[in-house]
C-alpha positions in Angstrom: 20.3 -2.6 -6.5 22.9 -1.5 -4.0 22.4 -2.9 -0.5 21.4 -0.4 2.2 23.1 -1.2 5.4 20.9 -0.5 8.4 22.4 -0.3 11.8 21.5 1.1 15.2 22.6 4.6 14.2 20.2 4.6 11.4 17.4 3.5 13.6 18.4 6.3 16.1 17.6 8.6 13.2 14.1 7.2 13.1 13.7 8.2 16.7 14.7 11.7 15.7 12.4 11.6 12.7 9.4 10.7 14.9 10.2 13.5 17.3 10.4 15.9 14.4 7.0 14.8 13.0 5.4 15.5 16.3 7.2 18.8 16.6 6.0 20.0 13.2 2.4 18.8 13.8 2.3 20.6 17.1 3.8 23.7 15.6 1.0 23.9 13.0 -1.6 23.6 15.8 0.0 26.2 18.0 1.2 28.5 15.2 4.8 28.2 16.4 6.4 30.7 14.0 10.0 29.5 14.6 9.3 25.8 13.8 7.0 26.8 10.9 9.8 29.0 9.5 12.1 25.9 9.7 9.6 24.0 7.6 9.7 26.8 5.0 13.4 26.6 4.8 13.6 22.8 4.6 10.7 22.1 2.2 9.6 25.2 0.3 12.6 25.2 -2.1 11.6 21.7 -3.4 8.0 22.8 -3.8 9.1 25.9 -5.7 11.2 23.8 -8.0 8.4 21.4 -8.7 5.7 24.0 -9.3 7.9 26.1 -11.6 8.8 23.0 -13.6 5.1 22.4 -14.0 3.7 25.6 -15.4 3.6 27.5 -12.2 5.3 30.5 -10.6 7.1 31.2 -7.3 3.9 32.8 -6.0 1.9 29.7 -7.0 4.4 27.6 -5.0 4.2 29.7 -1.9 0.3 29.7 -2.1 0.2 25.9 -2.5 2.7 25.5 0.4 0.6 27.6 2.7 -2.6 25.9 1.7 -1.0 22.5 2.4 0.1 23.6 5.8 -3.4 24.8 6.7 -5.1 21.6 5.4 -2.7 19.4 7.4 -3.3 21.4 10.5 -7.1 21.3 10.1 -7.1 17.6 9.4 -4.8 16.8 12.3 -6.8 19.0 14.7 -10.0 17.2 13.7 -8.6 13.7 13.7 -5.0 13.2 14.9 -3.1 10.9 12.6 0.3 9.3 12.4 2.7 9.8 9.5 4.4 6.7 8.1 7.2 8.7 6.5 9.1 11.9 7.4 6.9 15.0 7.8 8.9 16.8 5.2 8.2 14.1 2.6 4.5 14.1 3.7 4.3 17.8 3.2 6.0 17.8 -0.1 3.6 15.1 -1.4 0.6 17.1 -0.2 1.9 20.2 -2.1 2.4 18.2 -5.3 -1.1 16.8 -5.1 -2.6 20.2 -4.5 -0.7 21.7 -7.5 -1.7 18.8 -9.7 -5.4 19.4 -8.8 -4.9 23.0 -9.7 -3.5 22.1 -13.1 -6.1 19.4 -13.7 -8.8 22.1 -13.4 -7.4 23.8 -16.5 -6.0 20.6 -18.1 -2.4 21.9 -18.0 -0.8 18.9 -16.3 2.3 18.6 -18.5 5.8 18.7 -17.2 8.7 20.3 -19.0 10.3 16.9 -19.3 7.8 14.2 -18.7 10.3 11.3 -18.8 12.6 13.0 -16.3 9.7 13.8 -14.0 8.5 10.2 -14.1 11.9 8.8 -13.3 12.3 11.3 -10.4 8.8 10.4 -9.0 9.5 6.6 -9.2 12.7 7.1 -7.3 10.9 9.3 -4.7 8.0 6.8 -4.4 10.5 4.0 -3.8 12.3 6.1 -1.1 9.0 6.9 0.6 8.0 3.2 0.6 11.4 2.3 2.1 11.0 4.9 4.8 7.5 3.6 5.5 8.8 0.1 5.8 11.4 1.3 8.4 8.8 3.2 10.3 6.4 0.2 10.4 9.3 -2.0 11.6 10.0 0.6 14.3 6.3 0.7 15.3 6.1 -3.1 15.5 9.1 -3.2 17.8 7.7 -0.5 20.0 4.4 -2.5 20.3 6.5 -5.4 21.7 8.2 -3.2 24.3 7.1 -3.3 27.9 4.3 -0.9 28.9 6.8 1.1 31.0 9.2 1.5 28.0 6.3 2.4 25.7 5.2 5.1 28.1 8.6 6.7 28.6 9.6 6.5 24.9 6.3 8.1 23.8 7.0 10.9 26.3 10.5 11.2 25.0 9.3 11.4 21.4 6.8 14.1 22.5 9.7 16.2 24.0 8.2 15.8 27.5 10.8 17.2 30.0 12.5 14.7 32.2 11.2 16.4 35.3 7.7 15.7 34.1 8.6 12.1 33.4 9.9 11.7 36.9 6.6 13.1 38.2 4.2 11.1 36.0 6.1 7.8 36.0 7.3 7.8 39.6 11.1 7.8 39.1 13.3 9.0 41.9 15.3 11.5 39.8 15.9 12.8 36.3 19.1 10.8 36.1 17.0 7.6 36.6 14.6 8.7 33.9 17.4 9.4 31.5 18.9 6.0 32.2 15.5 4.4 31.6 15.1 6.1 28.3 18.6 4.9 27.2 17.8 1.3 28.2 14.4 1.3 26.5 15.9 2.8 23.3 18.6 0.1 23.4 16.1 -2.7 23.9 14.0 -1.2 21.1 16.9 -1.4 18.7 17.6 -5.0 19.7 13.9 -5.9 19.0 14.3 -4.2 15.6 17.5 -6.0 14.7 16.2 -9.4 15.7 13.2 -9.0 13.5 12.9 -10.9 10.2 11.7 -7.7 8.6 15.0 -6.0 9.5 16.9 -8.7 7.6 14.6 -8.3 4.6 15.2 -4.5 4.6 18.9 -5.0 4.6 18.5 -6.8 1.2 16.7 -3.9 -0.4 
């Protein structure tokens, strides 16, 4: 297996991924049409391809996609949860599972090319597991951070304005808050890179 080189830039992408996950979940709860439209553009094409390849139509795919969004929103509103992979992968998996249930109801779960589909799904599952490992490594490092760093990074990931950080955390200015975010992110990356799990992931 080819080695996957993981560096600080890649873990910076994890920061962005976490912020995106929160953004999408909040958008579903608040019916933010702009962000939901972004989800349609990013994920619906894959859902359409999957459904059409498995005895469905474009309309079926759109219905399943909407159903998945509603279910995720209802579930999150009832009991907020964290996502151990990217939101887009999470949503796509939810759509696949919903469509499979639909097909199972009428015993039609047969792909056009079963072998090709199985290979694709094994690759996808491996990718999701790798992303989950990265996320768990990130979360473990965050737990080791100081309470102040955890607080400001959680606010940062939730897109809290710097002006609000200043007010809530008692910083003297937005510049100080920005510098603190930078230092905490840097420290977090150091914790990640010094972890034995980080070295293990580099060998995957």
